[in-house]
C-alpha positions in Angstrom: 0.0 0.0 0.0 1.4 3.4 -1.1 1.3 6.4 1.3 0.6 9.5 -0.9 0.5 11.7 2.2 4.2 10.8 3.0 5.2 11.2 -0.6 3.6 14.7 -0.7 5.6 16.1 2.2 8.3 18.4 0.7 11.3 19.5 2.7 9.6 22.8 3.2 6.5 21.1 4.5 8.6 19.0 6.9 10.4 22.2 8.1 7.0 23.7 8.8 6.0 20.7 10.9 9.3 20.6 12.8 12.2 23.0 11.9 14.7 23.3 9.1 17.6 22.2 11.3 15.9 18.8 12.0 15.3 18.3 8.3 18.9 19.1 7.4 20.1 16.8 10.1 17.9 13.9 8.9 19.1 14.4 5.3 22.7 14.5 6.4 22.3 11.2 8.4 20.6 9.5 5.5 23.3 10.6 3.1 25.9 9.3 5.6 24.3 5.8 5.6 22.2 6.0 8.8 19.2 4.6 7.0 16.2 3.0 8.8 15.0 -0.4 7.6 11.5 0.2 6.3 8.4 -2.1 6.5 4.9 -1.3 5.5 2.0 -3.4 7.0 -1.2 -4.2 5.2 -3.0 -1.3 6.9 -0.4 1.2 5.4 1.6 1.9 8.6 5.2 2.6 7.7 7.7 1.4 10.3 11.4 2.4 10.4 14.0 0.7 12.5 17.3 2.6 12.9 20.7 1.0 13.5 20.8 2.3 17.1 17.5 0.4 17.9 15.1 3.3 17.6 11.8 2.4 16.1 9.4 4.9 14.5 5.9 4.0 13.2 3.9 6.3 10.9 0.2 5.0 10.8 -2.1 6.3 8.1 -4.5 9.2 9.0 -2.1 10.2 11.7 0.0 13.4 11.8 3.8 13.2 12.4 3.6 14.7 15.9 1.1 12.0 16.9 3.1 9.1 15.4 5.0 6.7 17.7 8.8 6.9 18.1 10.7 5.1 20.8 13.2 7.9 21.1 10.7 9.6 23.5 10.9 13.1 21.9 7.8 15.2 22.2 6.5 16.4 18.9 8.2 15.8 15.5 11.7 14.4 15.9 14.5 13.7 13.4 13.5 10.0 13.4 10.0 10.7 12.1 11.5 13.0 9.5 14.1 10.5 8.5 11.5 7.8 8.0 9.5 10.1 5.7 12.5 11.0 3.7 13.7 7.3 3.5 10.2 6.3 2.4 10.3 8.9 -0.4 13.6 7.6 -1.6 12.3 4.1 -1.9 8.9 4.9 -3.4 8.2 6.5 -6.8 6.0 9.6 -6.5 3.6 10.3 -9.3 2.0 13.7 -9.6 -1.8 13.8 -9.4 -3.7 14.1 -12.7 -5.0 17.5 -11.7 -4.1 20.1 -9.1 -6.1 19.9 -5.9 -7.8 23.0 -4.4 -8.8 23.3 -0.7 -12.0 24.8 -2.0 -13.2 21.3 -2.9 -13.4 20.5 0.9 -17.1 20.1 1.7 -19.0 21.4 4.7 -19.4 17.8 5.9 -15.6 17.4 5.8 -15.2 20.5 7.9 -17.9 19.5 10.4 -16.2 16.1 10.8 -12.9 17.7 11.4 -13.9 20.3 14.0 -17.4 19.8 15.1 -20.4 22.1 14.6 -19.6 24.4 17.5 -16.3 25.5 16.1 -17.8 25.6 12.6 -20.4 28.0 13.8 -17.7 30.3 15.2 -16.0 30.3 11.9 -19.2 31.1 10.1 -19.7 34.2 12.2 -16.3 35.5 10.8 -17.5 34.5 7.3 -20.6 36.6 7.8 -18.6 39.6 8.8 -16.3 39.2 5.8 -12.5 39.0 5.4 -9.8 39.3 2.8 -7.4 36.5 2.0 -4.3 36.3 -0.2 -3.9 32.8 -1.7 -1.1 30.7 -3.2 -2.5 27.9 -5.3 -0.8 24.6 -5.8 1.4 24.1 -8.8 2.9 21.0 -10.5 6.2 21.8 -8.7 4.7 22.6 -5.3 1.5 20.9 -4.3 1.1 22.9 -1.1 -1.7 25.6 -1.0 -1.6 28.6 1.3 -4.0 31.2 2.5 -2.9 34.4 4.2 -5.7 35.5 6.5 -5.9 38.8 8.4 -4.3 37.4 11.5 -2.6 34.1 10.5 -1.3 31.9 7.7 -2.8 28.6 6.8 -0.9 26.0 4.7 -2.3 22.8 3.3 0.8 20.6 3.2 -0.8 17.5 1.7 -3.5 17.6 -1.1 -6.8 16.4 0.3 -5.6 15.6 3.8 -6.8 18.1 6.4 -4.8 16.5 9.1 -1.7 18.0 7.5 -2.9 21.6 7.8 -0.3 23.9 9.3 -1.1 27.3 10.8 0.4 29.6 13.4 -3.1 30.4 14.8 -4.1 29.1 18.2 -7.5 28.1 16.9 -6.3 25.8 14.1 -9.7 24.4 13.1 -11.4 27.8 12.7 -8.5 29.1 10.7 -8.7 26.0 8.4 -12.4 26.6 7.7 -11.8 30.3 6.8 -9.0 29.2 4.4 -11.1 26.6 2.8 -13.9 29.1 2.2 -11.3 31.6 0.7 -10.2 29.0 -1.8 -13.8 28.1 -2.6 -14.5 31.7 -3.4 -11.2 32.0 -5.4 -12.0 29.0 -7.5 -14.8 31.1 -9.0 -12.4 33.8 -10.2 -8.9 34.5 -11.3 -6.4 36.3 -9.1 -4.8 35.6 -5.8 -6.6 38.0 -3.5 -10.3 37.5 -2.6 -12.9 39.1 -0.4 -14.9 36.4 1.3 -18.3 36.7 2.9 -19.6 39.9 4.4 -21.1 42.8 2.5 -19.5 43.8 -0.8 -19.3 47.4 0.3 -18.8 49.3 3.6 -22.1 50.3 5.1 -21.1 51.5 8.6 -22.5 54.7 9.9 -19.4 56.9 10.5 -21.2 60.2 10.9 -19.5 60.8 14.3 -16.1 60.5 12.6 -17.0 63.0 10.0 -18.3 65.6 12.5 -15.1 65.4 14.7 -12.9 65.4 11.6 -14.5 68.6 10.3 -14.1 70.3 13.7 -10.5 69.3 14.0 -9.8 70.6 10.5 -11.5 73.9 11.3 -9.5 74.3 14.5 -6.2 72.9 13.3 -3.5 71.5 15.5 -2.6 75.0 16.9 -6.1 75.5 18.2 -7.5 72.0 18.9 -9.0 71.8 22.3 -7.9 69.1 24.7 -11.5 68.8 25.7 -12.2 67.4 22.1 -9.6 64.7 22.8 -12.1 63.0 25.1 -14.6 62.7 22.2 -11.8 61.3 20.0 -10.9 58.7 22.6 -14.5 57.7 23.1 -14.9 57.4 19.3 -11.7 55.3 19.2 -13.2 52.9 21.8 -16.4 52.6 19.8 -14.6 51.9 16.6 -12.4 49.3 18.2 -15.4 47.6 19.7 -16.9 47.3 16.2 -13.5 46.0 15.0 -13.1 48.9 12.6 -9.3 48.7 13.1 -8.1 51.0 10.3 -10.0 54.2 11.3 -9.3 53.5 14.9 -5.6 53.3 14.1 -5.7 56.6 12.3 -7.3 58.2 15.3 -4.5 56.8 17.5 -1.9 58.4 15.2 -3.9 61.7 15.1 -4.0 61.9 18.9 -0.3 61.1 19.0 0.4 64.0 16.6 -1.7 66.4 18.7 0.1 65.3 21.9 3.5 65.8 20.2 2.6 69.3 19.1 1.4 70.4 22.5 4.6 68.9 24.0 6.7 70.7 21.4 8.1 67.4 20.4 10.0 66.8 17.1 7.6 63.9 16.5 5.0 66.3 15.3 4.9 66.9 11.5 2.4 69.1 9.9 2.4 67.1 6.7 1.8 63.8 8.6 -1.0 65.5 10.6 -2.6 66.6 7.3 -2.2 63.1 5.7 -3.9 61.5 8.7 -6.9 63.8 8.4 -7.3 63.0 4.7 -6.9 59.2 5.3 -9.6 59.2 7.9 -11.9 61.1 5.5 -11.1 58.7 2.7 -11.8 55.6 4.8 -15.1 56.9 6.2 -16.4 57.9 2.7 -15.0 55.2 0.5 -17.1 52.2 -0.6 -15.3 48.9 -1.0 -14.5 45.7 0.8 -14.9 46.3 4.6 -11.7 44.3 5.4 -9.7 46.6 3.0 -11.2 50.0 3.9 -12.2 49.7 7.5 -10.4 46.6 8.7 -11.1 42.8 9.1 -13.6 41.6 11.6 -10.9 40.1 13.8 -9.7 40.7 17.3 -7.2 43.5 17.6 -4.6 40.9 18.7 -4.5 37.1 18.1 -2.1 34.8 20.0 0.0 32.5 17.8 0.6 28.9 18.7 4.1 28.5 17.4 5.5 30.9 14.9 8.7 30.8 12.9 10.2 34.1 11.8 13.1 35.1 9.6 14.5 38.6 10.4 14.8 41.0 7.5 16.6 43.8 9.3 15.7 46.7 11.5 15.1 50.4 11.6 16.1 52.6 14.5 13.2 54.8 15.8 15.1 56.5 18.6 18.5 56.0 20.2 17.0 53.3 22.5 14.3 51.6 20.4 14.2 49.8 17.1 11.6 48.3 14.7 12.5 44.7 13.7 11.1 43.2 10.5 10.4 39.5 10.1 9.3 37.3 7.2 6.5 35.0 8.4 5.1 32.9 5.6 4.1 35.1 2.7 3.9 38.3 4.7 6.2 40.6 6.7 5.5 41.4 10.3 7.2 44.1 12.4 7.8 44.3 16.1 7.6 48.0 17.0 9.6 49.9 19.6 11.8 47.0 20.6 14.5 47.8 23.2 17.8 48.4 21.3 19.6 45.5 23.1 16.9 43.0 22.2 16.6 44.4 18.7 20.3 43.8 18.0 19.8 40.1 18.9 16.6 39.8 16.7 17.5 41.8 13.6 19.6 39.1 12.0 18.1 35.9 13.5 15.8 33.1 12.9 13.2 33.1 15.6 10.9 30.3 16.8 8.4 31.5 19.5 5.6 30.0 21.4 4.8 33.3 23.1 3.9 35.7 20.3 0.8 37.7 19.3 -0.1 39.2 16.0 -2.3 42.2 15.4 -4.7 42.8 12.5 -2.1 45.3 11.1 0.6 42.6 11.1 2.5 43.9 14.1 4.0 41.1 16.1 4.9 41.0 19.8 7.3 38.4 21.1 6.5 38.0 24.8 8.3 36.3 27.7 6.6 33.5 29.5 7.5 30.9 32.1 6.0 28.0 30.1 6.6 29.2 26.6 9.9 30.0 25.0 11.5 31.9 22.2 14.7 30.6 20.6 17.1 32.5 18.3 19.6 31.2 15.8 21.7 33.2 13.2 19.8 34.0 10.1 22.5 32.2 8.0 21.2 31.3 4.6 17.5 31.6 5.5 17.0 34.4 3.0 17.6 31.9 0.2 14.4 30.0 1.3 12.1 33.1 1.5 8.7 32.6 -0.1 8.5 33.9 -3.7 5.8 36.4 -2.6 8.4 38.3 -0.6 11.2 38.1 -3.2 11.7 40.6 -6.0 13.9 39.2 -8.8 12.2 41.0 -11.7 12.2 44.7 -11.2 9.9 45.6 -14.0 7.3 43.1 -13.0 7.4 44.4 -9.4 7.0 48.0 -10.5 4.0 46.9 -12.6 2.4 45.2 -9.6 2.8 48.3 -7.5 1.1 50.4 -10.1 -2.0 48.2 -9.8 -2.4 48.8 -6.1 -5.4 50.8 -4.8 -4.6 54.2 -3.2 -2.7 53.9 0.1 -5.4 55.9 1.8 -8.0 53.1 1.4 -5.7 50.0 1.3 -5.5 47.7 4.3 -3.5 49.5 6.9 -0.9 46.9 7.6 2.7 47.3 8.9 5.6 46.7 6.5 3.2 46.2 3.6 5.9 46.6 1.0 9.0 45.3 2.6 10.7 42.8 0.3 13.9 40.9 -0.4 15.4 42.2 -3.6 17.8 39.9 -5.5 20.7 41.7 -7.0 23.1 40.6 -9.8 25.2 43.8 -9.9 25.5 47.3 -8.4 26.6 50.4 -10.3 26.6 54.2 -10.1 27.0 54.4 -6.3 27.0 58.2 -5.5 26.3 60.6 -2.6 24.3 63.8 -2.8 25.7 66.0 0.0 22.8 68.5 -0.4 20.2 65.9 0.2 22.4 63.8 2.3 21.3 60.8 0.2 23.2 57.8 -1.1 21.9 56.3 -4.4 22.9 53.3 -6.5 21.6 51.4 -9.5 20.7 47.8 -8.8 20.6 45.3 -11.6 18.6 42.1 -12.1 19.0 39.8 -15.1 17.5 42.3 -17.6 16.5 45.6 -16.0 17.6 48.1 -13.2 16.0 49.8 -10.2 17.2 52.6 -7.9 18.4 52.3 -4.3 18.0 55.4 -2.1 19.0 55.9 1.5 18.9 59.2 3.3 21.1 60.1 6.3 19.3 60.0 9.7 20.9 61.4 12.8 19.6 58.5 14.9 21.7 56.1 12.7 25.0 57.9 11.9 26.9 54.9 10.6 24.1 53.6 8.3 25.2 55.1 5.0 28.8 54.2 5.5 27.8 50.6 6.3 25.6 50.6 3.2 28.4 51.9 1.0 30.8 49.2 2.2 28.2 46.5 1.7 27.5 47.7 -1.8 31.2 47.4 -2.7 31.3 43.9 -1.2 29.0 42.5 -4.0 25.5 42.1 -2.4 23.3 39.3 -3.4 20.1 40.3 -1.6 19.0 43.7 -0.2 15.9 43.9 2.1 13.9 47.1 2.3 10.7 49.0 1.6 9.9 49.3 -2.1 7.9 51.9 -4.0 7.4 53.1 -7.5 8.3 56.5 -9.0 7.7 57.4 -12.6 7.6 53.7 -13.5 10.9 52.8 -11.7 11.2 50.6 -8.7 12.8 52.4 -5.7 14.3 50.5 -2.8 14.9 52.0 0.7 17.2 49.4 2.3 17.1 47.8 5.7 19.8 45.2 5.5 22.3 43.8 2.9 23.5 40.3 2.5 27.0 39.7 1.1 29.3 36.7 1.1 30.4 37.6 4.6 26.9 37.7 6.0 24.0 40.1 6.7 24.6 43.7 7.6 21.8 45.5 9.4 22.4 49.1 8.3 20.9 51.1 11.2 22.6 48.9 13.8 26.1 49.2 12.3 28.7 50.6 14.6 32.1 52.2 14.2 32.0 51.8 10.4 34.9 53.6 8.7 33.9 56.5 6.6 33.5 55.5 2.9 34.7 57.7 0.1 31.9 58.2 -2.4 31.7 60.0 -5.8 29.5 63.1 -5.6 26.1 63.0 -7.1 23.0 65.0 -7.3 19.3 64.4 -7.5 17.9 65.4 -10.9 15.3 68.1 -11.0 11.7 66.9 -11.2 9.2 69.7 -11.8 6.2 67.6 -11.2 7.3 66.2 -7.9 8.4 69.7 -6.8 5.0 71.2 -7.6 3.2 68.4 -5.7 5.5 68.8 -2.7 5.0 72.5 -2.6 1.2 72.2 -2.8 1.2 69.5 0.0 3.3 71.8 2.3 0.9 74.7 1.8 -2.2 72.6 2.4 -0.5 71.1 5.4 0.1 74.5 6.8 -3.6 75.3 6.4 -4.6 72.2 8.3 -2.0 72.9 11.0 -3.3 76.4 11.6 -7.0 75.5 11.1 -9.3 76.6 8.3 -11.0 79.0 10.7 -7.7 80.7 11.5 -5.9 81.0 8.2 -3.3 83.8 8.3 -3.3 86.6 5.8 -1.5 85.6 2.6 -1.9 81.9 2.9 -4.7 81.6 0.4 -2.7 83.6 -2.0 0.1 81.0 -1.7 -2.5 78.3 -2.2 -3.5 79.9 -5.5 0.1 80.1 -6.5 0.8 76.4 -6.0 -2.5 75.6 -7.7 -1.3 77.6 -10.8 2.0 75.8 -10.7 0.3 72.4 -10.7 -1.7 73.4 -13.8 1.4 74.7 -15.6 3.1 71.4 -15.1 0.1 69.5 -16.5 -1.6 68.4 -13.3 -4.8 70.2 -14.2 -7.2 68.2 -12.0 -5.0 68.5 -8.9 -4.4 72.2 -9.7 -8.1 72.9 -10.2 -9.0 71.3 -6.8 -6.3 73.3 -5.0 -7.6 76.5 -6.6 -11.2 75.6 -5.6 -10.0 75.4 -2.0 -8.4 78.9 -2.3 -11.7 80.2 -3.8 -13.9 78.6 -1.1 -11.9 77.5 1.9 -13.9 74.8 3.7 -13.2 71.3 5.0 -14.8 69.7 1.9 -12.7 71.6 -0.6 -9.5 71.1 1.5 -10.1 67.3 1.8 -10.8 67.0 -2.0 -7.6 68.9 -2.9 -5.4 67.2 -0.4 -6.6 63.7 -1.3 -6.1 64.3 -5.0 -2.5 65.4 -4.3 -1.7 62.4 -2.1 -3.1 60.0 -4.7 -1.2 61.8 -7.5 2.0 61.7 -5.6 1.7 57.9 -4.9 0.7 57.1 -8.5 3.8 58.6 -10.1 
């Protein structure tokens, strides 16, 4: 009797069930001749007897962690993995006639797996609606994967729900949501689907609009602290309704007001204005609830056991750092990590049993007496990153960015566009002293993209470390990507060379690097948009009821500049605000400018 479930387990699937180190050890021992003697009984149970006397039995319809092994290890051990690999070496695998989709799993199958009570809980999430990003099986890789708002679900073996892997605590509920996502996707093309719920947002957000109008009229300079109480109450109400994205915007708005009143450098008028406009966009847009307002999921979800690969870090202050991790097909970020801890995490593989993940893809690694977090050097883990996080075709990546909806109404997730960029060559490294910016041209097999890194006082050695790494022949650069005038732009976090991974912001005592001088070419369109955004931000900062003399004349000037550069619609809306200054005309003009700036 052949065991198709064992034949379907790829090295990546085995690593998901255990860890990559155990898989490598099992392969090494098999290659060295430590091979178990295999026997399959009539019922299909595969038994392996090792030279040291250890016996492992893998019965059918039983997961690896529930299989019997005389070594006594809890969970999946190297003996179980070795038996699977040895079995695959002795049996011929034949690909199925057609690719399997988890969408073919029936409601009866789900009920048998988890029971009606758990299935009812999952159906409540279905009724609320959610968005899922899917990876379908291929002839080369039979696994199927669904990225849900708060977890990732992977179907490791076609047709066998006992081999579903997820980092969610409630495995069965997550499995049902993933099955329904694939069922919906099987009706369409594309890898992102909205499942269940209402096709458009239909939440009454009048209270948001009223407070937003008042804040825009008052401005940051005149906003009353009494009004903060109303904002905080509104934040609680939105959070209770799981409208995570507008609630998060309000959190950031209140932080900006607090920073302004405290005369902190964290206050930025342009950021304050952008948050006002984003809140307006999210409360007036129609579209999938999960995308515009947030998924109907808890603010935080505990993860059962999560494996993370660090992609680098960004210093926020002298004492705190944001650390970025690859987790399945998405990037998570741990915010405001203590610098000492961040240095340990920023170039490590992490396995944690004490982590939580937010709807916005922020992760928190917690300490616990009964659960642990282990760290190992990142090594070559970047070579095994999922293709969804890797950019090796710059032109294709830029085209995908061009198709994204406006940022103001996209899902408000952390590190949305952090990627690992494969590099074949680096050229034209230069430093612009006026802008304090280092630039370089990155090459893939056929095209190029631009790397840009600007000096920040909090990370004084970052640019020197980057210049040294670029000279050392990098193979992969991680960082945030964006598109400008059709070209992919990379803002780096870390660089991998033959000598290892360099986390740029955490580099210390790097010798100054000589660089050829360069300059940023003039861009009249970008300059016109930037000027207009600054003037409108000043209007929001001061308050539309408190505009100083001369400001509206400046608004007309930047509106005319926009029209002269060919941005007629944006220029017309800016001029309309100057002619009739009100919250409605300001929001229309500012939103148009933000969308135009992102679309270029």
